[in-house]
N, C-alpha and C positions, 0 to 999 in steps of 0.2 A: 504493499500500499505506499510507502514512502517512496520509493522509487516511483511507481504512478504517481503522486501528487509534485514529487521534484520534476518531473518530466512537464508536467503541466504547467508550473511554475515558471520553468526555463521558456517553453514556449508560448506564455500567454500574452508576453510583447509582440508576439510579430504576427497573431492570428488578428481578423477581423472580430470584431465584437459581437457582429451579427450571426458570427458561427460556433458561439458559448451558449452553455447551461443558463447564463446568466440573463443573454439577453431576453430568453422567455420571460423572467421574473419581472421586467422594467417595463414602468408602463411608458408611453410614448415622449413624454415631456421629461421622464430622465435617461433616454439613452443619449448616448454620445454622437455628435453629429460633424463635428470636425475635426480636422487631424489631431489637434494637441489635447482632447479632450479624449481621443481614441487612445494616445499613448497613454493619458493619465488613465485611463480604465482599464490597460493591459498592464499599467506596474503594478494596480491596486490590487487587482485581481491574480497577479503573481505574489503580491506581498501574502496575501490572504493564502494560497495555495503551499506558501514556503510555512506561513504560521502551522497550517493542519498537518505539514510535513513531520515538521517538529513534535507539536503532541501527537501525531503517532508512532513518531519510535519512542517518545517519551513513556508512551503506555507497553509500547513492547519491550521496552529495557526494563521496565517495572516489572513485567508478567517474566520474565527472565531470572530476574533477582530473587523473584517470590519461589521460581520452583529452583534455583540452587539451593535459597535455605530450607525449601523442603525436603530436598534431595539428603540436607548436611544433617538434619533429621532423622531421617532414615525411612522417609516416607517414600515407597515406590510407585509406579505408576499402575492403574487397573489393567487387570489383564483378564477378557471372560474366562468364565471354565470353560476346558475344551470336552467337548462330547464324545 
C-alpha cells in the first residue's frame, strides 16, 4: 500500500486533474481552471498521498513490532488442526 501511495504521490503533479478521483468530488466552482491552480492541485494531492503513505508505513511497522514482541513472549501463530 505504501508503494502504491508513493507512486501516486510522485505522479500526482503531472496528471490532469480531470483524470483523478478527487475531481469527481469537487463541485464546479471548486475545480481548478487555469495552469497555476492545476499545479497547486497536483502539489496538494501529492502531499496528501505522501501523508497517507507515511501513516500506512507507521501502521505496518507498528503491527510488525507488536508481532515481534508477541513472538518474544512465546506466542506462536495459529495453525488449524490437520484432518
